[in-house]
N, C-alpha and C positions, 0 to 999 in steps of 0.2 A: 604526469596520470596519464589517461588513459578515458578517453568521453564512452559516457555507456548511455545507452537508449531506450529506455522502457516503453514498449508497446501491450497496450490495455483492451482489449477487446472482453466486450461483456457477453456472458453465460446463458443469464437467468437473470430477470427483475424482480418474481416474486417468487418467492410469497418472502427471501430476500435475495443479492445481491449478488451472484456471481463470476469470477471475473476472472480470464488467462493471465497472468501478463508475465512479458515477457520481457530479460533486460540480455541484451549484445552488448557485449563489450571483445574491443581488439576480435578474434576469431573465437570467440565462442559465445555463448550464453548457458540461460538456465530458465529453466520456466516453472511458472507457481499456479496455484491454485487457490483463490484467493473468496471466503465467503464475509460479508460486512450482515448485518441486521438492521431491518427496519428501525432498533429500538437504538443502535451505536449510533444509526447517522444521526437518529432526533440528538439525541444526548448532547452530543457536537452542535447543537444550536445557529449552525453556519446555512448560505445561499448555496454554499459551491455544491455541487455536480457529486453525481458516488467516482467519477474515475477520476476527478479533477482532486478527494476524498483518497483513493487509492496509488493514487500516482507519488502524491506530497509524501504518504507513506511509505512507502520503497525508497522513495530519497532519502527519506531520514534512514530508512533502513540500512540502505549503502555507504550514511554517512561512518556507519556503526560499526559493517562488519564488511566484510566480501558478501559474493551475490551466491557463489555456490552455500554460503555457507545461513543461506536464507533456506527459511520449511518450502517446501517443495507444496503443502497442501495447508491452508489455516484459517484461522476469524484473525478477521484483522483484528480485533477488538486482544486477541491477549501481546501482542506487541507491547503494551503498557507493561508485561506479565515480568515481561525479559529486560525494558530500557524505561524506568521507572519515570520522564522526563514526554515520552513521546505527544499526551494529552496532549500538555502547555507548546510541547514544541510544531505539533500537531497543527493547531487552534491559529498560534501567532504565523502559523505560513499560510496558511487558506487568508488568513485577513489586508499580512501584506496585496 
């Protein structure tokens, strides 16, 4: 398996966060724009940074699908619509 590199750039912090996420693998890359509401962040009850949540979320996604299958623009809260175990696994990985 080839290694993947996840690059995260915060584009906006208010009123909610918006990030540009680039996933590099071998000679290819994909780009994604991800939003995360403050409300979603509060529900996680974590001390983790917003960037760490995004990184762990993308690691989760990459364990479940190829980078090319990840939507190019989405709100992070919709991941649990596609993967019901997302929130449980995210909270666990943030606490490790």
